C-alpha positions as CSV (number, residue, x, y, z in Angstrom):
1,X,137.3,118.4,77.3
2,X,136.4,114.7,79.1
3,X,133.3,112.6,78.1
4,X,132.1,113.4,81.7
5,X,132.1,117.1,81.1
6,X,130.0,116.6,77.8
7,X,127.3,114.9,79.6
8,X,123.7,116.8,79.9
9,X,121.8,116.6,83.4
10,X,118.0,116.2,82.3
11,X,117.0,116.3,85.6
12,X,115.3,119.6,85.1
13,X,113.9,119.0,82.2
14,X,112.5,115.5,83.9
15,X,110.8,118.0,86.4
16,X,109.4,120.7,84.6
17,X,107.6,118.0,81.9
18,X,106.2,116.5,85.3
19,X,105.2,119.8,86.7
20,X,103.8,121.2,83.4
21,X,101.9,118.2,82.2
22,X,101.3,116.0,85.0
23,X,101.6,117.6,88.6
24,X,97.9,116.2,89.9
25,X,96.2,113.2,88.7
26,X,92.0,113.9,88.0
27,X,91.0,111.8,91.0
28,X,88.8,108.7,89.3
29,X,90.7,108.9,86.3
30,X,94.6,108.3,85.2
31,X,94.5,111.5,83.7
32,X,96.7,114.2,84.7
33,X,97.1,118.0,84.6
34,X,99.8,120.2,85.0
35,X,100.7,123.8,85.6
36,X,100.9,124.5,81.6
37,X,96.8,124.0,81.9
38,X,96.5,126.0,84.8
39,X,98.4,129.1,83.7
40,X,96.8,128.7,80.3
41,X,93.9,130.0,81.4
42,X,95.0,133.1,82.4
43,X,94.5,135.2,79.6
44,X,97.4,137.2,78.3
45,X,100.0,135.7,80.2
46,X,99.7,132.1,80.7
47,X,100.6,130.8,77.4
48,X,103.5,133.3,77.1
49,X,104.8,132.1,80.5
50,X,104.2,128.3,79.4
51,X,106.1,128.9,76.1
52,X,109.1,130.1,78.3
53,X,109.0,127.5,80.8
54,X,108.7,125.0,78.5
55,X,111.6,126.1,76.5
56,X,113.9,124.8,79.3
57,X,113.6,121.5,77.9
58,X,114.5,122.4,74.6
59,X,117.7,124.3,76.2
60,X,119.0,120.7,77.6
61,X,118.1,119.6,74.3
62,X,120.8,122.2,72.8
63,X,123.0,121.4,75.5
64,X,123.0,117.8,74.7
65,X,123.5,118.7,70.9
66,X,120.6,116.4,69.4
67,X,120.3,117.1,65.8
68,X,118.2,119.8,64.2
69,X,115.5,117.9,63.1
70,X,114.8,116.7,66.6
71,X,115.1,120.5,67.7
72,X,112.4,121.8,65.1
73,X,110.1,118.9,66.2
74,X,110.6,119.9,69.9
75,X,110.0,123.5,68.7
76,X,106.9,122.6,66.1
77,X,105.4,121.0,70.0
78,X,105.6,124.4,71.7
79,X,104.3,126.5,68.6
80,X,101.3,124.1,68.5
81,X,101.2,124.2,72.3
82,X,101.3,128.1,72.1
83,X,98.2,128.0,69.3
84,X,96.0,125.6,71.0
85,X,95.8,128.4,73.8
86,X,94.3,130.4,71.5
87,X,91.2,128.7,71.7
88,X,89.4,129.6,75.0
89,X,88.2,126.9,77.1
90,X,88.5,124.4,74.7
91,X,92.1,124.7,73.6
92,X,93.6,124.3,77.4
93,X,91.5,121.2,77.3
94,X,93.0,120.1,74.1
95,X,96.5,121.4,75.6
96,X,96.0,118.9,78.5
97,X,95.6,115.9,75.6
98,X,98.8,116.9,73.6
99,X,101.6,117.7,76.7
100,X,104.3,119.1,74.4
101,X,106.1,119.1,77.5
102,X,106.2,115.3,77.7
103,X,106.5,115.0,74.1
104,X,109.6,117.1,73.8
105,X,111.1,115.0,77.2
106,X,111.1,111.8,74.9
107,X,112.4,113.3,72.1
108,X,115.4,114.6,74.2
109,X,115.8,111.4,76.2
110,X,115.5,109.2,73.0
111,X,118.5,111.3,71.5
112,X,120.8,111.1,75.0
113,X,120.2,107.2,75.4
114,X,121.0,106.8,71.5
115,X,124.0,108.9,71.3
116,X,124.9,110.7,74.6
117,X,128.2,112.5,73.4
118,X,128.5,114.3,70.6
119,X,130.8,116.6,68.8
120,X,130.8,120.2,69.4
121,X,128.3,122.1,68.1
122,X,129.2,124.0,64.6
123,X,128.3,127.7,64.2
124,X,125.4,127.0,62.3
125,X,124.2,124.5,64.8
126,X,124.1,127.3,67.3
127,X,122.3,129.7,65.3
128,X,119.8,127.1,64.2
129,X,119.4,126.3,68.2
130,X,118.7,129.7,69.4
131,X,116.5,130.2,66.4
132,X,114.3,127.1,67.6
133,X,114.5,128.3,71.0
134,X,113.4,131.7,70.7
135,X,110.4,130.9,67.8
136,X,108.4,129.0,70.4
137,X,108.6,132.3,73.1
138,X,107.9,135.0,69.9
139,X,105.0,132.4,69.3
140,X,103.7,132.4,72.9
141,X,104.2,136.5,72.8
142,X,102.2,136.7,69.6
143,X,99.4,134.4,71.1
144,X,99.2,136.3,73.9
145,X,99.2,139.7,72.1
146,X,96.3,138.2,69.7
147,X,94.6,136.8,73.3
148,X,94.1,140.3,74.6
149,X,93.4,142.2,71.3
150,X,90.4,139.6,71.1
151,X,89.0,139.6,74.4
152,X,89.1,143.6,74.3
153,X,87.1,143.1,70.7
154,X,84.7,141.0,72.6
155,X,84.5,143.3,75.8
156,X,84.1,146.4,73.8
């Protein structure tokens, strides 16, 4: 395998972080608001959809074979993002400040710049990476179910 074939294109991760965290700047401020905050307002599916979209950056990190500790940190950022979505209204405002996608993109870029080419992954790395990609999505689904249940309890 050539060195060029092992490089990872992070263009989609860059675009996703921008769209999810900084798509529009609030007029008169330097505060960016992205799709993550907007879809997070939709009870039920917003946080699950946001978690699923955000996992694209983690996928690129797995392709770049970043160290497991970095993948774990990226997963933590996404789980925290999903948990913040549990708090109606206030959670979405905190989510704007948290910017999990931007944080994860920075982690990915730092590792790619530090060591862009790595050895092929071990089976343990693949299993751990898959687990760290699935956990944020599952957390998003749990948050969705819990959010729907809480709304149901408030309404009835």
